[in-house]
C-alpha positions in Angstrom: 0.0 0.0 0.0 1.1 3.5 -0.8 0.3 6.6 1.3 0.6 10.0 -0.2 1.0 12.7 2.5 0.8 16.4 1.7 2.0 18.7 4.4 0.8 22.3 3.9 2.4 25.2 5.8 -0.6 27.4 6.5 -0.1 31.1 6.9 -0.4 32.0 10.6 -4.0 31.7 11.7 -5.1 30.1 8.5 -5.0 26.4 9.5 -8.7 26.2 10.0 -9.4 27.7 6.6 -7.0 25.2 5.0 -8.8 22.3 6.7 -12.0 23.8 5.3 -10.6 23.9 1.8 -9.4 20.3 2.0 -12.8 19.1 3.2 -14.4 21.1 0.3 -12.2 19.2 -2.2 -13.1 15.7 -1.0 -16.4 15.3 -2.9 -14.6 16.6 -6.0 -11.9 14.0 -5.9 -14.3 11.2 -5.0 -16.3 11.8 -8.2 -13.2 10.7 -10.2 -12.5 7.7 -8.0 -10.3 9.2 -5.4 -10.1 7.6 -2.0 -11.2 9.0 1.3 -8.5 11.3 2.8 -7.4 12.0 6.3 -6.7 15.5 7.6 -4.4 16.2 10.6 -3.4 19.5 12.2 -0.3 20.0 14.3 -0.4 20.2 18.1 2.2 23.0 18.3 5.2 20.7 18.0 8.0 21.3 15.6 6.9 23.7 12.9 3.5 25.1 13.6 0.6 26.0 11.3 0.9 22.7 9.5 -2.0 20.7 8.0 -1.5 17.2 6.8 -3.6 15.6 4.1 -3.1 12.0 3.3 -4.7 9.1 1.5 -3.9 5.5 0.5 -3.7 3.6 -2.8 -3.0 -0.1 -3.2 -0.1 0.6 -5.6 1.9 3.6 -7.0 0.5 2.7 -10.4 -3.1 3.1 -9.1 -2.2 6.6 -7.7 -0.7 7.6 -11.0 -3.7 6.3 -13.0 -6.2 8.2 -10.8 -4.2 11.4 -11.2 -3.9 11.0 -14.9 -7.6 10.2 -15.5 -8.7 13.0 -13.1 -6.7 15.7 -15.0 -8.0 14.4 -18.3 -11.5 15.1 -17.1 -12.4 18.7 -18.0 -15.0 19.0 -15.2 -12.5 17.8 -12.5 -9.7 20.1 -14.0 -11.9 23.2 -13.8 -13.0 22.4 -10.2 -9.4 21.7 -9.2 -8.2 25.0 -10.6 -11.0 26.9 -8.8 -10.3 25.1 -5.6 -6.5 25.5 -5.9 -6.9 29.3 -6.5 -8.8 29.5 -3.2 -6.2 27.4 -1.3 -3.0 29.2 -2.5 -3.6 32.5 -0.5 -3.9 30.4 2.7 -0.6 28.5 2.5 3.1 29.4 2.3 4.0 26.1 0.7 3.7 22.3 0.9 5.8 19.1 0.9 4.6 15.9 -0.7 5.8 12.5 0.7 5.1 9.0 -0.6 5.3 6.2 1.9 5.3 2.4 1.3 3.6 0.3 4.0 5.6 -2.6 5.3 3.6 -5.3 7.0 
């Protein structure tokens, strides 16, 4: 199993708004076959104002295929661009991590 984790650095005081934007995006991604996502906020440890958004796929190929097919869908692409334009003013940046589960 593969977990993709996106760690957003929210602007100070904007973590709640970032969480709201991530929740807003969930139904959009589900319409193109995306999995449920988990959202975490930091507890003032390490860097602050972080919001983590993660989700799982059985394989890296499945993740790549979902992304490819989603961005070939004009309705999804337009919804993503509108959503992303609303998220950008709330964040200072992000890091993406891919993790492989070992059982």
